FIPA-444871 format. One record per residue: x, z, y of N, C-alpha, C in turn; residue in three letters. Coordinates in steps of 0.1 Angstrom, whole numbers, padded with zeros to 4 digits, always signed. Each point is the difference from the previous one (the first is absolute). Layout:
XZYXZYXZYALA...
This chain:
+0009+0000-0012-0009+0000+0012+0009+0000+0012MET-0003-0009+0010+0007-0001+0012-0006+0008+0011THR+0008+0006+0009-0006+0007+0011-0007-0009+0010ASP-0011+0005+0006-0008-0008+0010+0009-0002+0012ALA+0000-0012+0006+0008-0002+0012-0004+0009+0011PRO+0010+0005+0007-0003+0008+0012-0002-0008+0012VAL-0012+0002+0008-0002-0009+0012+0012+0001+0009PRO+0003-0012+0005+0011-0001+0010+0014+0003-0005ASN+0001+0001-0014+0013+0003-0005+0010-0011+0002GLN+0012+0003+0005+0010-0010+0003+0000-0005+0014GLY-0010+0005+0008-0001-0004+0014+0008+0010+0008LEU+0006-0005+0011+0006+0009+0010-0010+0009+0007SER+0006+0011+0006-0009+0009+0007-0008-0007+0011SER+0006-0010+0007-0007-0007+0011-0011-0009-0006SER+0003-0006-0012-0010-0009-0006-0012+0008-0005GLN+0003+0012-0005-0010+0009-0005-0009+0005+0012GLN+0006+0002+0011-0007+0004+0012-0010-0011+0005SER+0005-0012-0001-0008-0012+0004-0012-0002-0010ARG+0003+0003-0012-0011-0001-0010-0011+0010+0002CYS+0005+0013+0003-0010+0010+0003-0008-0003+0012ARG+0006-0006+0011-0007-0003+0012-0009-0012-0003LEU+0004-0009-0008-0009-0012-0004-0012+0005-0007GLY+0001+0010-0009-0012+0005-0007-0009+0007+0009ARG+0006+0007+0010-0008+0007+0009-0008-0009+0010ARG+0007-0011+0004-0007-0009+0009-0011-0008-0008LEU+0002-0002-0013-0010-0007-0007-0013+0009-0002ARG+0002+0013+0001-0011+0009-0001-0008+0001+0013TRP-0013-0004+0000-0008+0001+0012-0011+0010-0003ARG-0002+0009+0010-0011+0011-0002-0014-0006+0002PRO-0003-0010-0009-0014-0006+0001-0004-0004-0013THR-0013-0003-0001-0006-0004-0013-0014-0004+0004SER-0007-0006-0010-0014-0003+0003-0008+0012+0002ALA+0003+0011-0006-0007+0013+0002+0003+0005+0014ALA+0012-0001+0005+0003+0004+0013-0008-0008+0010HIS-0001-0013-0002-0007-0008+0010-0015+0004+0000LEU-0006+0002-0012-0014+0004-0001-0002+0013+0007ALA+0009+0010-0002-0002+0013+0007+0002-0002+0015ALA+0009-0008+0005+0002-0002+0014-0012-0006+0006ALA-0006-0010-0007-0013-0006+0005-0011+0010+0001GLU-0001+0009-0010-0011+0010+0000+0002+0009+0012THR+0012+0004+0003+0002+0009+0012-0004-0008+0013ARG+0003-0012+0001-0003-0008+0012-0015-0001+0001VAL-0007-0003-0011-0015-0002+0001-0008+0013+0002LEU+0007+0011-0001-0007+0013+0003-0005+0000+0014GLN+0006-0008+0009-0005+0000+0014-0013-0008+0001HIS-0004-0008-0010-0012-0008+0001-0012+0009-0005VAL-0010+0000+0008-0012+0009-0003-0010-0007-0009LYS+0000-0013+0000-0010-0007-0008+0003+0002-0015SER-0010-0002-0008+0002+0001-0015+0006-0013-0004LYS+0013+0001-0005+0008-0012-0003+0001+0000-0016VAL-0004-0012-0005+0003-0003-0014+0012-0008-0001ASP+0009+0003-0010+0012-0007-0002+0001-0005-0014ARG+0003-0012-0002+0000-0006-0014+0009-0012+0000LEU+0003-0004-0013+0007-0012-0002-0010-0011-0004TYR+0002-0012+0006-0009-0012-0003+0009-0009-0008VAL-0003-0003-0012+0008-0009-0008-0001-0015+0004PRO+0011-0007+0001+0000-0014+0002+0007-0007-0011ILE+0003-0013+0001+0006-0007-0011+0014+0004-0003SER+0005-0003-0012+0013+0002-0005+0004+0015+0000ASN-0010+0008-0004+0002+0015-0001+0005+0006+0012ASP-0004-0005+0012+0003+0006+0013-0011+0008+0005ARG+0003+0009+0009-0011+0009+0006+0002+0001+0015ARG-0011+0001+0007+0000+0002+0014-0006+0014+0003ILE+0009+0008+0007-0005+0014+0003-0009-0001+0012TRP-0012+0007-0001-0011-0002+0009-0005+0013+0005THR-0004+0000+0013-0006+0011+0006-0014-0005+0005LEU-0010+0008-0003-0014-0004+0003-0008+0011+0006LYS-0007-0003+0010-0010+0010+0006-0013-0007+0000VAL-0010+0006-0007-0013-0006-0001-0008+0003+0013ASP-0011-0007+0002-0009+0002+0012-0014-0001-0004SER-0009+0008+0006-0014-0001-0002-0006-0012+0008GLN+0008-0005+0010-0005-0011+0008+0002-0013-0008ASN-0009-0004-0008+0002-0012-0009-0001-0013+0008THR-0006+0001+0012-0001-0013+0008+0013-0003+0007GLU+0009+0009+0002+0012-0002+0007+0010-0007-0009ALA+0007-0009+0005+0011-0007-0008+0011+0010-0003LEU+0006+0000-0012+0011+0008-0003+0012-0005+0008PRO+0010+0008+0002+0013-0004+0006+0011+0002-0010ILE+0009-0010-0001+0011+0001-0009+0013+0000+0009VAL+0009+0009-0003+0012+0003+0008+0012-0005-0008LEU+0009-0008+0006+0012-0004-0006+0012+0005+0008ILE+0008+0009-0006+0011+0006+0008+0012-0010+0001HIS+0010+0004+0008+0011-0009+0003+0012+0002-0010GLY+0011-0006+0003+0012+0001-0008+0005+0014-0003PHE+0002+0003-0012+0006+0013-0004-0009+0012+0002GLY-0013-0003+0002-0009+0011+0003-0009+0003-0013ALA-0011+0006+0002-0010+0003-0010-0013+0005+0005GLY-0009+0003-0008-0014+0003+0005+0000+0013+0008VAL+0010+0009-0002+0000+0012+0007+0002-0002+0015GLY+0005-0011+0005+0003-0002+0014-0013-0002+0008PHE-0011-0002-0007-0013-0001+0007-0007+0013+0002TRP+0008+0011-0001-0007+0014+0000-0006+0003+0014LEU+0004-0006+0011-0006+0002+0013-0011-0009+0003LEU-0004-0009-0009-0010-0010+0002-0012+0001-0010ASN+0002+0005-0011-0010-0001-0011-0013+0007+0004ILE+0001+0013+0005-0012+0007+0004-0008-0007+0010ASP+0006-0006+0010-0007-0007+0011-0007-0012-0005ALA+0006-0007-0010-0007-0012-0005-0011+0004-0010PHE+0003+0011-0008-0010+0004-0010-0013+0006+0005ALA+0000+0003+0013-0013+0005+0006-0010-0011+0001LYS+0004-0013-0001-0008-0011+0002-0002-0009-0013HIS+0010+0001-0009+0000-0010-0011+0009+0005-0011ARG-0001-0007-0011+0010+0002-0011+0014-0005+0003ALA+0010+0008-0004+0013-0004+0003+0008-0002-0013VAL+0008-0010+0000+0009-0003-0011+0014-0002+0005TYR+0010+0005-0007+0014-0003+0003+0007-0001-0013ALA+0010-0007+0000+0008-0001-0013+0015-0002+0004PHE+0008+0004-0010+0014-0002+0001+0003-0015-0004ASP+0005-0007+0009+0004-0014-0003+0008-0001-0012VAL-0002-0010-0008+0007-0002-0013+0015+0000+0003LEU+0007+0009-0007+0015+0002+0002+0003+0011+0009GLY-0010+0006+0007+0003+0012+0009-0008+0012-0005PHE+0004+0011+0005-0007+0013-0003-0002+0002-0015GLY-0012+0004-0004-0003+0003-0014-0005-0012-0008GLN-0001-0011+0006-0004-0012-0007+0012-0005-0009SER-0004-0009-0010+0011-0005-0009+0011-0007+0008SER+0012+0000-0005+0011-0006+0007+0006-0011-0009ARG-0006-0011+0000+0005-0011-0008+0011-0008+0006PRO+0006-0008-0008+0010-0009+0006-0007-0013+0005LYS+0002-0003+0013-0007-0011+0006+0008-0013-0001PHE-0007-0011+0002+0007-0013+0001+0010+0000+0012ASN+0009-0009+0000+0009-0001+0011-0003-0011+0011THR-0010-0008-0003-0005-0010+0009-0010+0006+0010ASN+0002-0003+0013-0009+0007+0010-0015-0003-0002ALA-0003-0012-0003-0014-0004-0002-0006+0007-0012ASP+0008+0001-0011-0004+0006-0012-0002+0015+0002ALA+0009+0006+0008-0001+0015+0002-0013+0003+0008VAL-0002-0008+0011-0012+0002+0007-0013-0001-0008GLU+0000-0010-0009-0011-0002-0009-0002+0012-0009GLU+0011+0005-0005-0001+0012-0009-0006+0012+0007GLU+0004+0002+0013-0006+0011+0007-0015-0003+0002PHE-0004-0012+0005-0014-0003+0002-0008+0001-0012VAL+0005-0005-0011-0008+0000-0013-0002+0014-0004ASN+0010+0009+0002-0002+0014-0004-0011+0007+0008SER-0001-0004+0013-0011+0006+0008-0013-0005-0005ILE-0001-0013-0003-0013-0005-0005-0004+0006-0014GLU+0010+0002-0009-0003+0006-0012-0004+0015+0002GLU+0006+0006+0010-0004+0014+0003-0014+0000+0005TRP-0004-0010+0009-0014+0000+0005-0010-0002-0011ARG+0003-0008-0010-0008-0002-0011-0002+0013-0008GLU+0012+0007-0001+0000+0013-0008-0009+0010+0006GLY+0000+0001+0014-0008+0011+0006-0014-0005+0003VAL-0003-0013-0002-0013-0005+0002-0005-0002+0014GLY+0009-0003+0009-0004-0003+0014-0004-0015+0001LEU-0010-0002+0008-0005-0014+0002+0005-0005+0014GLU-0004+0007+0010+0004-0003+0014+0004+0012+0007LYS+0010-0001+0009+0006+0011+0006+0007-0003+0013PHE+0004+0010+0008+0008-0002+0011+0014+0003-0005ILE+0010-0008+0004+0014+0001-0005+0009+0003+0012LEU+0007+0011-0001+0009+0005+0010+0014+0001-0006LEU+0010-0007+0006+0014+0001-0005+0009+0003+0012GLY+0010+0009-0003+0010+0003+0010+0013-0006-0004HIS+0007-0006+0010+0014-0005-0002+0000-0010-0012SER+0008+0002-0010+0001-0009-0011-0014+0000-0007PHE-0008+0011+0000-0013+0000-0005-0009-0010+0008GLY+0003-0002+0013-0008-0010+0008+0003-0014-0005GLY+0013-0003-0003+0004-0013-0005-0008-0002-0013PHE+0000+0009-0009-0007-0001-0013-0015-0002+0002LEU-0006+0008+0010-0014-0001+0002-0004-0014+0005ALA+0008-0005+0009-0002-0014+0005+0001-0010-0011ALA+0010+0001-0008+0002-0009-0011-0012+0001-0010SER-0004+0012-0003-0012+0002-0009-0012-0007+0006TYR-0002+0002+0013-0012-0005+0007-0001-0015-0001SER+0012-0007+0002+0000-0014-0001-0004-0005-0014ILE+0004+0007-0010-0003-0004-0014-0014+0005-0004LYS-0005+0011+0005-0013+0005-0005-0008+0004+0012HIS-0004-0010+0008-0008+0002+0013-0014+0006-0003PRO-0006-0003-0012-0013+0005-0003-0001+0015-0001ASP+0012+0006-0002+0000+0015-0002+0001+0007+0013ARG+0006-0006+0010+0005+0007+0013-0010-0002+0011VAL-0008+0010+0004-0009-0001+0011+0006+0002+0014LYS+0012+0007+0000+0007+0001+0012+0015+0003-0004HIS+0009-0006+0007+0014+0002-0003+0006+0007+0012LEU+0005+0013-0002+0007+0008+0010+0015+0000-0003ILE+0008-0004+0010+0014-0001-0002+0007+0010+0010LEU+0005+0010-0005+0007+0011+0008+0015-0003+0000ALA+0004-0004+0012+0014-0003+0002+0006-0008-0012ASP-0005-0011-0003+0003-0007-0012+0014-0006+0000PRO+0007+0000-0011+0013-0006-0002-0002-0015-0005TRP+0010-0008+0004+0001-0013-0007-0007-0011+0006GLY-0005+0001+0013-0008-0010+0006+0008-0011+0007PHE+0009+0004+0010+0007-0010+0007+0010-0008-0008PRO+0001-0013+0004+0011-0008-0007+0013+0003+0006GLU+0010-0002-0009+0014+0004+0004+0006-0012+0008ARG+0004+0002+0012+0009-0009+0007+0012+0008+0005THR+0010-0006+0004+0012+0007+0005-0003+0009+0012GLU-0009-0005+0009-0004+0008+0011-0008+0012-0004GLU-0010-0002-0009-0008+0011-0005+0008+0010-0008ALA+0010-0005-0008+0008+0009-0007+0008+0009+0009ALA+0005-0005+0011+0008+0008+0009-0009+0010+0007GLU-0012-0004+0004-0009+0009+0006-0004+0012-0010GLU-0003-0004-0012-0004+0010-0010+0012+0009-0003GLN+0012-0005-0001+0012+0009-0002+0001+0010+0011ARG-0003-0004+0012+0001+0009+0011-0011+0011+0000ALA-0011-0003-0006-0011+0009+0000+0000+0010-0011GLN+0006-0003-0011-0001+0009-0011+0008+0013+0003ILE-0003+0011-0006+0007+0013+0003+0015-0001-0003PRO+0008+0008+0007+0014-0001-0002+0004+0003-0014ASP-0006+0010-0007+0004+0004-0013-0003-0012-0010TRP-0010-0008+0002-0003-0011-0008+0010-0011+0002MET+0003-0002+0013+0009-0011+0003+0014+0003-0005ARG+0004+0013+0000+0014+0004-0004+0002-0003-0014ALA-0010+0002-0009+0002-0002-0014-0006-0013-0005ILE-0006-0007+0009-0007-0012-0004+0008-0010-0008GLY+0012-0003+0005+0008-0010-0007+0004+0005-0014SER+0002+0013-0002+0003+0006-0013-0012-0001-0009ILE-0011+0004+0005-0012+0000-0008-0005-0013-0005LEU+0003-0011+0008-0004-0013-0004+0006-0004-0014LEU+0011+0007-0003+0007-0004-0013-0004+0009-0011ARG-0008+0011+0003-0004+0010-0010-0014+0003+0001PHE-0006+0007-0009-0013+0005+0001-0001+0009+0012ASN-0009-0002+0010+0001+0008+0012-0002+0015-0002PRO-0006+0004-0011-0001+0015-0002+0010+0006-0009LEU+0010-0008-0004+0010+0004-0009+0009+0012+0005SER+0002+0001+0013+0008+0012+0005-0006+0013-0004PRO-0013+0001-0001-0006+0013-0003+0002+0003-0015PHE+0001-0010-0008+0003+0002-0014+0015+0003-0003ARG+0008-0008+0007+0014+0001-0001+0005+0014+0004ALA-0008+0006+0009+0004+0014+0005-0002+0011-0010ALA-0006-0004-0011-0002+0010-0011-0007+0013+0005GLY+0006+0012-0003-0007+0012+0004-0001+0002+0015PRO+0008-0008+0008-0001+0001+0014-0010-0009+0006TRP-0007-0007-0008-0010-0010+0005-0011+0007+0009GLY-0006+0011-0004-0011+0006+0009+0006+0004+0013PRO+0012+0005+0000+0006+0004+0013+0003-0012+0009ARG+0005-0011-0007+0003-0012+0008-0013-0006+0006LEU-0011-0001-0007-0012-0006+0006-0006+0009+0011ILE+0002+0013-0002-0004+0009+0011+0007-0002+0013ARG+0013-0003-0001+0008-0003+0012-0002-0014+0005LYS-0003-0009-0009-0002-0014+0004-0013-0002+0007ALA-0011+0007-0004-0013-0003+0005-0007+0012+0007ARG+0007+0007+0009-0007+0011+0008-0012-0006+0008PRO+0001-0013+0004-0011-0006+0007-0013+0000-0008ASP+0001-0003-0013-0012+0000-0008-0005+0014-0002LEU+0008+0009-0002-0005+0014-0001-0007+0004+0012GLN+0005-0004+0012-0007+0004+0012-0014-0005+0002ALA-0003-0011-0007-0013-0006+0001-0011+0009-0007LYS+0005+0008-0009-0010+0008-0009+0001+0015+0003PHE+0006+0004+0011+0002+0014+0003-0013+0007+0001THR-0011-0006+0004-0013+0006+0001-0005+0004-0014ASP+0005-0007-0010-0005+0003-0014+0010+0009-0007ALA+0013-0002+0002+0010+0008-0007+0011+0005+0009PHE+0003+0012-0002+0012+0006+0008+0013-0002-0007GLU-0001-0003-0013+0012-0001-0008+0003-0015-0003ASP+0007-0002-0011+0005-0014-0004-0010-0006-0010PHE-0012+0004-0001-0009-0005-0010-0001-0015+0000THR-0002-0007+0012-0002-0014+0000+0014-0007-0003ILE+0011+0005+0005+0013-0006-0003+0003+0001-0015ILE-0003+0012-0006+0003+0001-0014-0009-0010-0008ASP-0012-0002+0004-0008-0010-0006+0006-0014+0001TYR+0005-0003+0012+0007-0013+0002+0012-0001-0009LEU+0007+0010-0001+0012+0000-0009-0004-0003-0015TYR-0010+0007-0005-0004-0002-0014-0007-0014-0002HIS-0006-0005+0011-0005-0014-0001+0011-0010-0002CYS+0011+0003+0006+0011-0010+0001+0012+0002-0008ASN+0000+0012-0007+0011+0003-0009-0003-0005-0015ALA-0012-0005-0002-0003-0005-0013+0007-0013-0003GLN+0000-0005-0012+0007-0013-0003-0005-0011+0009PRO+0009-0009+0005-0004-0010+0009-0008-0011-0006PRO-0010-0005+0007-0009-0011-0005-0004-0008+0012SER-0011+0005+0007-0005-0008+0011+0010-0002+0012ALA+0009+0009+0001+0010-0001+0011+0009-0012-0003GLU+0003-0002-0013+0008-0011-0004-0008-0013+0003THR-0013+0000-0004-0008-0012+0002-0001-0003+0015ALA-0001+0011+0009-0001-0002+0014+0013-0008+0005PHE+0011+0003-0006+0012-0007+0004-0001-0015-0001GLY-0007-0004-0010-0002-0015-0002-0010-0006+0010HIS-0008+0009+0007-0010-0005+0009+0005-0001+0015LEU+0012+0006+0002+0005+0002+0014+0013-0008+0003GLN+0002-0002+0012+0013-0005+0005+0004+0008+0012VAL+0012+0001+0004+0005+0008+0011-0007-0005+0013PRO-0002+0009+0010-0002+0015-0001-0014+0003-0001TYR-0006+0002-0011-0014+0005-0001-0010-0011+0001GLY+0004-0013-0003-0010-0011+0000-0004-0003-0014PHE-0012-0005-0002-0005-0005-0013+0006-0014-0003ALA+0004-0002-0012+0005-0013-0004-0011-0011+0002ARG-0012+0004-0003-0012-0008+0002-0009+0006+0010ASN+0002-0002+0012-0007+0007+0011-0015-0001-0001ALA-0007+0011+0004-0015+0000-0002-0007-0007+0012MET+0006+0000+0012-0008-0005+0011-0004-0015-0002LEU+0008-0009-0004-0004-0014-0002-0011-0001-0010PRO+0000+0010-0010-0010-0001-0011-0014+0006+0004ARG-0001+0006+0012-0013+0005+0004-0010-0011+0002MET+0004-0012+0002-0010-0011+0000-0006-0003-0013SER+0006+0005-0011-0005-0002-0013-0011+0010-0004GLN+0000+0011+0008-0010+0011-0002-0014-0006+0004LEU-0010+0002-0009-0013-0006+0003-0005+0005+0014ARG-0007-0009+0007-0004+0003+0014-0009+0012+0002GLU-0008+0003-0011-0010+0011+0002+0006+0014-0003ASP+0013+0001-0003+0006+0013-0002+0005+0005+0013VAL-0006+0011+0006+0005+0005+0013+0012+0008-0002PRO+0009+0000+0011+0012+0007-0001+0001+0009+0013ILE+0005+0013-0003+0004+0008+0011+0014+0005-0002THR+0009-0003+0011+0013+0005+0000+0000+0014+0008PHE+0008+0009-0005+0002+0013+0007+0015+0002+0001ILE+0006-0001+0012+0014+0002+0001+0003+0013+0008PHE+0012+0006-0004+0005+0011+0008+0006-0006+0012GLY-0004+0006+0012+0006-0005+0013+0015+0001+0001GLY+0006+0010-0008+0014+0002+0001+0007-0004-0013GLU-0006-0008-0008+0005-0004-0013+0011-0011+0002SER+0010+0001-0009+0011-0010-0001-0005-0013-0006TRP-0012+0000-0006-0005-0012-0007-0006-0009+0011MET+0002-0013-0002-0004-0010+0009-0015-0001+0000ASP-0007+0002+0012-0015+0000+0000-0005-0013+0005SER+0009-0010+0003-0005-0013+0005-0008-0008-0010ARG+0002+0002-0013-0008-0007-0010-0015+0003+0001PRO-0004+0012+0006-0014+0003+0002-0006-0011+0009GLY+0005-0002+0011-0006-0009+0010+0002-0015-0005LYS+0011-0002-0007+0003-0013-0006-0011-0004-0011GLN-0004+0010-0007-0010-0002-0010-0014-0003+0007THR-0002+0007+0011-0012-0002+0008-0001-0015+0004GLU+0011-0006+0004+0001-0014+0004-0002-0009-0012ILE+0007+0004-0011+0000-0009-0012-0014+0000-0006LEU-0008+0011+0001-0013+0001-0006-0011+0001+0012ARG+0000-0010+0008-0008+0001+0012-0015+0000-0003LYS-0004-0005-0012-0014+0000-0003-0004+0012-0009ASP+0009+0009-0002-0002+0012-0008+0001+0013+0008SER-0004+0011-0006+0001+0013+0007+0014+0006-0002TYR+0007+0001+0011+0013+0007+0000+0000+0009+0011VAL+0003+0013-0002+0001+0010+0010+0014+0006-0001ASP+0006+0003+0012+0013+0006+0000+0000+0013+0008VAL+0003+0011-0006+0000+0013+0006+0014+0006+0001MET+0002+0008+0010+0013+0007+0001-0003+0015+0002TYR+0008+0008-0005-0001+0015+0002+0013+0004+0007ILE-0002+0005+0012+0011+0005+0008+0007+0012-0006ARG+0013+0001+0002+0008+0011-0004+0000+0001-0016ASP-0002-0011-0006+0001-0001-0015+0010-0010-0004ALA+0008+0003-0010+0010-0008-0005-0005-0008-0012GLY+0009-0004-0009-0003-0008-0012-0010+0007-0009HIS+0002+0013-0002-0009+0008-0008-0012+0004+0008HIS-0007-0010+0005-0011+0002+0009-0011+0009-0005VAL-0002+0000-0013-0010+0008-0007+0003+0015+0001TYR+0013+0003+0001+0004+0014+0000+0005+0005+0014ALA+0005-0010+0009+0004+0004+0013-0011+0005+0009ASP-0012-0007-0001-0012+0004+0008-0012-0001-0009ARG-0001+0008-0010-0010-0001-0011-0014+0000+0006PRO-0003+0008+0010-0014+0001+0005-0004-0013+0006ASP+0009-0006+0008-0003-0013+0006-0001-0011-0010ARG+0009+0000-0009+0000-0010-0011-0012+0001-0008PHE-0004+0012-0004-0012+0002-0008-0012-0004+0007ASN-0001+0003+0013-0011-0004+0008-0002-0015+0001GLY+0011-0007+0002-0001-0015+0000-0004-0006-0014LYS+0006+0006-0010-0004-0005-0014-0015+0003-0003VAL-0004+0011+0004-0015+0004-0003-0009-0010+0008VAL+0004-0003+0013-0008-0009+0008+0000-0014-0007TRP+0011-0005-0004+0001-0013-0007-0009+0000-0012VAL+0001+0011-0008-0007+0000-0013-0015+0001+0003CYS-0004+0007+0010-0015+0001+0003-0005-0014+0004ASN+0008-0007+0008-0003-0014+0004-0001-0009-0013HIS+0009+0002-0009-0001-0008-0012-0012+0003-0008ALA-0004+0013-0001-0012+0004-0007-0012-0007+0006ASP-0001+0000+0013-0012-0006+0006-0001-0015-0003ARG+0011-0007+0001+0000-0014-0004-0003-0003-0014LEU+0005+0009-0009-0002-0002-0014-0015+0003-0004HIS-0006+0010+0006-0014+0004-0002-0009-0011+0005GLN+0004-0006+0012-0008-0011+0005+0000-0012-0009ALA+0012-0003-0006+0002-0011-0009-0008+0002-0013GLU+0000+0013-0005-0008+0003-0012-0015-0001+0002THR-0005+0004+0012-0014-0002+0003-0004-0014+0001ARG+0009-0008+0006-0003-0015+0001+0000-0006-0014GLU+0009+0004-0009+0001-0006-0013-0013+0004-0008THR-0005+0012+0002-0012+0005-0007-0012-0008+0004ILE+0000-0002+0014-0012-0008+0005+0001-0014-0005MET+0011-0006-0001+0001-0014-0005-0004-0001-0014GLU+0004+0009-0008-0003-0001-0015-0014+0004-0002THR-0007+0007+0009-0014+0003-0003-0010-0010+0006SER+0005-0010+0007-0008-0011+0005-0004-0010-0010MET
């Protein structure tokens, strides 16, 4: 019988130290259970009765879903799509305001949060189609027929793409500081580069070569501390809800999981922050009877000109462009009361139009 090999046997002391450091860096203080617990802590701020469940879609994948039912069956439900690297918990300042009037649905985009994290295609068109198809399969799974669709940032890009492909489902499209609309030109790229925050610009060239969330994984056990130092701005947006690091810890656990959608996002973008297949020119493909409301943060680094440009492009359709003063890119969290008020107004308007259309259809069929 031979003796079992001793780990690191034959290595120098410096090599053994590097091995120990490597093992420690590979260890991250996160797991699916950590993420679920962090989300639960975040959603304790929500007063509405929230149901949380997995909705199965094709290829053994699942979409993590948050649902608030409503007794107002005449009101259209609202579906919320979060932005890059986020999850359903980031709607904590908005859910109660919306749920007073209608059913609310939110889901973790495929590849983010607690949803399945598959390997995506590397072709930009195919990646976008995978995201859109997953949303449609999710819709079928929860049994929604028609709804108001609200997307923030990357979620706005996906919401617009979904609406182009499935216009019968969307009674009103709300785009909150959407990403991916303007076409990339050298002039636009320079303007965008000057607008994005310093911390993003400083690491932008590095992150273009890697998964943009990889530093938080590479930091190993120091990941939570790193993200707390990197995003104090995000924590400040939720201070009315949490005095501690609850929201930042949730962000960490969302993004320290195995990479999936963030890798796919890399195939959709080109420097600095432009979509490879810009959405603005494609808004002419959206069916004319689908109304759109843009809501921009007045202080956001995101280009708001596509709102007015869409208005011109769709001159025979309903397009409204709203701005919220003193709000940045995270407009839903920077000024939640104002944001919620505008969304509620838009939704009530959509309800009235939908109810009028329903009455007209009933009258036509009864004649």
